[in-house]
N, C-alpha and C positions, 0 to 999 in steps of 0.2 A: 054697345057691341055684344051680341049674344055669343055663345060658345062656338057655334058653327061659323059665324062671321069672323071670330078671332082666329080659328084654325085656317080659314080661307085666306085671311090677311097674312098669317105667318107663312103659309105655303107659297105665297108669291115672292118670298125672299130666299136668297141663296142659302142652301142647307148643306153645310159641309159634312154633317153626319151621314149624308147619303153619298159621299164621295170617298173613295179610297185614297188615303194619304199616309205616308210613312217616311221617316227620315227627316233630315233638316230641311225646312222650308224657308226660303228667303223672303224678306220684305214684310215680315209680320210686325204688327204694331197694335197698341191699345188705344191709339189716338181716337179712333172712331167711337169706341166704346166709352171712353172718357167723355167725349163730347155728348154722347147720348145721355149718360147718367147726369152730367152737369145740367143739361137742358131740362131734365126731370127734377132738378133741385138736389142732386147728390143724395138720394135716399139711403145709399149704403153707409152714409156717415151718421145715420140716426140711431144706430144700435151697434154694440160690439159684435165681432164676428169670429167664429172658429172656422178656419179655412182648411180643407182637407184635400191632399193630393196623394198619389200612390198608384201603382199598377193594379193591384188587387186589394179588395177589402174596404174600399172607400165607402160604398153604400152601407155595408154592415156597421162600420165604425160610426158613420153619421147617425144611424138609427140608435146605437147604444149611447152616443153622446147626447142625442136628443132626449132619450128617456132619462138619463142621469140629470140633465138640466130640469126637465119637467118634474122630477121627483123632489126638486127643491122649490117647487111652486112657481117657476119662471114660465113666461109665455115665450115659446120657441118657434121660430120659422126655420124650415129645413128645405134646402134646394138641392136636388140631385138629378142625375141624368145617366142614361136615357130612361125612358119609361118602359114598362112591360106591356101594358094594355091601353092606358089612357094618359093623355098629356097632363091631366090634373094631378097625377101621381108625383110629378116633378116638384110641385110647390106644395109644401105641407105646413100646417099650422097646428102645433101641439100634436104632431104625429098623425094628423088626419089630413088626407088630401083636400085641397080647397074645392069649393063648389064650382060648377061650370060657370055660374054667374060671376063669382069672384075672379075666376081665371079670365073671363071675357073682359071684365073691367080693367084688370091689370094690363092686358094686351092693348086695350083701347087707349090707355094712358100713353103707351109707347107710340101707337099709331098716330095719336093726336099731334105729337111733336115731330113726326118724321119729316115734314116739309121744312122744318127749321134746321135740319142737319145738312152737312156738306155732302153726305152720301147715305144711301139707305142702309139700315142695319142688316146684318145677316139674321137668319132664322134663330140661331143660338144667342146672338147678342140681344135680340128682341125679347126672347124668353127670359134671359137672365135679367135684363133691365126690368121686365115686368114683375119678376119675383122680388127683386130688391125694392121696387116701388110698393108692392103689396105688403111686404114686411114692415115698411115704414108707415104705411097707411093704417095697419092694424096695431101699430106700436108694440112690436115684439120686444122682449127684454134682451134677446140675443138671437143671432142667426147662425145656423150651421150650414155652411156652403161647400158643396163638393165641386171640385174642379172637373170640367168637362174633358179637357185634353191637356196633358202635361202640367202646365202651370203658368210659366212666365208670361206668355201671350194669350192665355185663355181669357175669355170675356169676363169670367168671375174675378179676375185679378185686379179689377178696379177697387176691390175691397182692401182695406188695410187690416190684416189679421191681428187680432189680439193674441190668438193662439194659432200657430201654423202647424198643421199635423201632416206627417208623412207616414204612410203605412208601410211601404216597401218600394223597391225599384226592380222591375222585371221586364219581361219581353212583351211589349205591346207598343203600338204606334212607333215602330222603328223599322228601318231597312236592314238592320243588323250589320251595317258597314262600319269598319274601323272600331274605335272604342265606344261602341253604341251605348253601353250601359252608363258610362260617364256622361255622355251627351244627354241621355234621358234624365239622369240625376240633375244636371245643370239646368235643364228646362223646368223640372219640377221645383227646384230650389227657388225659382223666381217668386213663389208666394211668400217667402220669408222676408219680412220687413224689419227695419231697425228696431221697432218697438215690439216685435213679435216674441212671444215665448214659443220656442221651437220644441215640439214633441216628436222625436225622431224614431220611428219604428224600424227603419232600415239599419241593419246591424253591421254591414260591411264598412269598416272604418275608412277605406279609400273613398267610397261613395259619400259617406258622411261628411267628408271634407268639403264637398260641393255645397252642402247646405250651411255648414258653419261659415263658409266664405261670404255668405250674405249678411253676416253680422247681426244675428238675432240678439235680443236683449238678454235672453236666458235660454239654456238648452237642457232638455232631459233626453237621455238616450236609452233605448230598450236594451236590456242586459245589464247596463251599469246603474241606471237610475230607476228604472221601472221594468216590470216583466210579468209574464204569466209563469209563475214558479211551479205550479202543479196543474195538470190538465188531464182529467180522467173522464172516461166514458160514463154516461148516466142515461137512465131511461128518458128519452125525449130531448137529449142535449148533452151538456158537459158540466162537470163540477170543476171549478177553476179556483186557484189561489192567485190573487193579483197583488203585486207589490208595487208601491209607489215610493217616492222619497219621504212620504209622511208615515206610512204604515204598511201592514200586510193584511189583506182580507181573505179569510180561509173559506173554502168550500162554498163558493157562491154558485148558484145554479144558473146556467145560461142555456135557454131553450133553443139553441142553434146547433146544427150538426157540423162536425169537423173540428179537428184540433186547432186549425188555423183561426177559428173564431175566438179561441182563447187569447191569441195574440192581438186580434182586433179589439177585444174587450180591454186588454191591458193598455193599449194605445188610447182608447176612449176614456178610460178612468183617469189616466195621466193627464189627458187634455182637459178634462173638467176640473181636476184639482189644480192644474196650472191656471185655468181661468179664474177660479175662486181664490187661489192663493192659500188654500187650506185643505185639509183632508175631507173626504166624503165619508160620512158616517156609514158603518157597516150595514145597518138596517135600511138606510136609504139606497145604498148600492144594490142590496139584495132585492128590494122592491123594484128598482129600475130594470135590472137585468132580467128579472122574471117576466117583465112586460114586453120585452123586445120581440118583434116579429119582422122577418125580412122575406117578403114574397120573392119567389124565383131563385132563392139561394138554398139549395138542398131542402126544398119544400116538398113534404109528403102530401100529395093530393088524393091518393086513393090507397086502399089496402085490399088485398085479396082480389086481383093481383096488386102488388106494391108498385105504385106509380110515383116517381120522384122527378122533380124539375130542378135543374141547376144551371145558371148562366155562367158556365166556365168558358169564357169567350177568348182566352189566350192560352198559350202553352203552360204557363205557371198555374193558371186556374185549372186547367185540365189535369195536371199532375196532382193538384190538391183534391180534385174530384175523385180521381182514381184511388187515392189514399183513403178518402172518407168511405167510399163504397166498400173497400176491402175491410176496413175496421168496423163499420157500423151496420152494413146492409147486406150481409150474406143471406142467401136464400137457398131453399132446397130445390126449387124448380129452375126453369129456363130463364136466361137473362137476355133481354133485348135492349139494344142501344138505338135510340132515335137521335140523330145528330145533324146539325147544319152549321156552317161557318160562313164568315164573310171573306171576300178576297182581301189580300194584304196580310192575312194571318198565316202562320206556319201551320197549315192544316195537318200535315203529316205528324208534326210534333204533338199536336192536340190529340190526334187519334192514338198515338203512342201513349200520351199522358193518361188518358182514360182507359188504357189497355183494351182497345177495341178488339184485338184478336181473341181475347178471352170470352167475349160474348157469344152466345149461341146464334144471334142474328144481329146484323147492323143495318138499320134502315136510314139512308141518307136523304135529307130533304133540302130544298132551297129555301132559306129564310126569306121573310117578307121584307126585303130591303133591296134597293138598287145595287148595293155592293155585294150581294149574295154570290157565293160560289155555287155554280150549278150542281145539282144533286149527283149527276152522273160523273162529274169530275171528282167529287169527294169520294164516291163509291170506288172509282178507279184507284185513288190513293189508298183507300182502306184495303183493297184487294192486294195491293203491293205489300202490305204488312201481314197478309194472310188472314185478314178478317173476312167473315162471310157476309159481304156487303151487297146491298141492292138499292137502287135509287127509287124514290117515290115522286110522283108528279106534283105533290103539294104537301104541306105540313099536315093538313087534315087527312089526306090519304095515308101518309106515313103513320100517323097515330092510329088510324083505323086498322091498318095491317098489324101493328104491334099489339093491339088490344083484342083483335078478332078471336084468336084462339088462346089467349093468355089464361093460364089456370090460376087458381088461388095461391099457389106457392111460387108463382113467377114474379119477375121484376121487369119493369119497363122504365128505363132511365133516359130522360129527355135532356139533352145538354148541347152546349155550343153557344152560338150567338144569342144574345138577349132578345133579338127580334124573333128567333125561332121559339125560344122559351115563352115569350109573351104571347105569341100566336097560339102555341100549344095550351097555355094556361087558359086563354079565353075559350078555347074549344072544350077543354075538360071541365071548366067550372060551369058551363052552360048546359052540359049534356047530362 
């Protein structure tokens, strides 16, 4: 099966990523996914797994963990979602996206067993099974697996985590009804198994109880057992001091923007030390962190004018984005915001989070997703906040407007849905 045929086969299966869902959904089960991986020979049992959940920071944390493991000479498979531009981004081997040929072969393995199953897999189940199969096929030493949605009933939860990682609990994939934060925590806690070493980045002790209730074999908590103790702005990133139960590593350079990335790095280092059961040498940690790259997360694509992309796709992410802009990217010229969001998000909170009214111009786009909020609706919400907003017919038109008269001292900030950021990145990197 070649790459085009693999995508065609996947697209004939129900894709919940293209459907707006929030709040508690009844009738969820892992039975179908368990049947699928069992039919493939349970590839997820062929290697240890570091499993990552959380509202924000999962992708960055996965990248740092991957680099820390690679710095020890290990062969590492990494599975993340969604992708920015290409499906092959989701399945990585030693931090390089797999070839189209390898992707096609992985999906073909799943397609071959479909007729043996009680029901056809979903789009995400098939992708996940394909990734787990590929990692077994190339005999990785360890897999780093990012949860797609929450945790307990996510397709990735057929793995038994050696280390279960939680970055944080925030506003995403929820209807905000009742004690929604506790409900979100309970669902994310489902990745914690009895043999798991839990690395808990969420610092709210009430929410932490949801994860401890799953009975992990051991627990390290941010603040008490590990943390980012110092976090300073540096040219091109941050200088961080990371503390674990084993030691403290001072003034490590992390080439990522935003103070929140220091917290992600602390979680990642703790996860790797939990995995090894010993400290990571300072020179190894330094080498690994310097090599980390996370496309689409405060990624500077151009200068003069300054063009930055950031997939701040929920209110907490938007608030973090606003803070990073204020601290690290002040400019003398005009500031233009290009933004698009999905339905089901609190778009008004996201606009407020990035401080849309402080921009000289706000261009609203419709992301390339069936779940996209129309540009004119987002512009209406932005105007309610007194932001100078205007809709654009497409992402390409929105970018063209933003860049048309942008001077060397200006800023163009592209944010919101990862679908918007991915489409913008494709346009900017090919032009």
